[in-house]
N, C-alpha and C positions, 0 to 999 in steps of 0.2 A: 480605298483612300478615304480619309475623313474630310469633311467640309470645313474643318477648323481654319481659322485665320492664321496665317504664318507671319513671322516677324514680330517686331515690337510694336506696341500701340503707337498711333500717330500722336504727336504733340498737339496741344491746344494751339490753334491759330487764331490770333486776335484780329477782329475786324472793327472798323470805326462804327458802323451801324449797318443794319440789314438793308439790302437794296430796296428802293421804292418800287421798282418795276422788276418782275421776275420772268418775263417772257418777251421776246422780240420776234416778230414774224415778218417775213418778206412779203411784199405786195407784188402783184402782177404775174404771179405764177399760178397757173390753174391747178386745181386739186389740192390735196393735203400734203404739204412739204414734209420731208423727213425732219427729225429733231436731233439736236445736239445738247447734251447736258453740261453746263458749266457749274462747277461746285463753288460754294461760297469763298473758299480760300483762293480759287483761281480768279474769281471776280475781284476779290480784294487786291490780289497781286497786280492785275491789269490796271485797276483804279490807281493804286499807289505809283506804279512805274510809268504808265502811259498817260494817265489823266493828270495826276498830281506832280509828275516829273521827278519822283524819288529815284535815287540810284539803288541798285540791288541790295547793297549793305544797309541802306537806310530803310528800305521796304522790309527787309528781314528783321530789323530792330523793331519796326512798328508792329509786325505780326508776331514778334517774339519767337522766331524760328531761325535756323542757320541760314547763311547766305547761299550755300549750295541748294538747300531746300527751296528757298525763295526763287532762285533761278530756274529750278526744275518746274515748279508750279507755274511760274510765269511763261515758260516755254510751252508747256502743255496747254495753257489757257490761250495763248496767241494762236497756236495751231488750230484749236477748236473754233475760235472766232473767225480765223481766215477761211477755214473750211465752210463754215456757215455762210459767209459772205459770197464766196466763189460758187458754192453749190446751191445757194438759195434755200438754206435750211433754217428751221426755227431754233432759236437759242433759248433754253430754259435754265434758269438759275435755281439750283437745288442745294440742299445741305450736303449731299454726298457722304462719303465715308470718312468724315472728319469731326473732330471736336472743335467747337467754335466758342470763343469768349468775345463778348462785345464790350468795347471800351466805353467808359463814362463820358470821355471828352474827345473831341476831334484831334487827330494827330496831324499837325501841319508841319511844313518845313521849319517854321519858327520854333515850334515845340521841339522838333528834332534837334535843332541847333542848340537850344537851351539844355536839352538832355545830354548831348555830347559834351558841352562845356562842364556841366555838373559832374558827369562821369569822369572826365579828365581831372577835375579838381579833387574828387574823392579818391581817385586811384593814384594821386601824387604821393601817397604814403607807401606805395609799394617800392621796396628797396632791395637791390641785389637778388632778385628772384624770389624773395620771401614775401608772402602776402600778409598784409595787415587785415585780418579777418573782420575786425570791428568796422573798419572803414568800408570794406566790401559789403557788409550787411547793411550799414547805414545808406550807402549808395543805392543798393537794391531797393530798400524801403522808400527812399526819396524818389526814385524813378517811378515806382508803382503809384505813389501819391500824386505825382505830377501828371502822369499819363493816364491814370485811372485804371482800375482793374474791374473785371466783371463782377456784377452784383451777385452775391451768394443767395 
């Protein structure tokens, strides 16, 4: 068997900014504890859902991934964090096997609400199942301008 990667490449997952702290260690446990690796996209999913209070569809929009993908990433991240807390393991935040884009601006609940309003206004031109492609392109460009895109 070859060691080639199977499946399609992972989508770029956007994060607001790189974490300030990349390792958390338990105290009061003798010896060197085991480690758990939390990828950047898992860190971002926990931050959006559990720290900032975003719903899964909102978190998915912020990371520019599907809602099911966001839910899967969040579930994996929560399991890792719970294991680290219960078993007294070190948590290390790493890049992992993902492509990451960093937003220019903070993605807040207020920014999300503005984005949803703008999206609804731009998609009002969709009639009887046919898409107004010009409106869709303008909405997509406007969304990228407001939320920021990774610097090239």
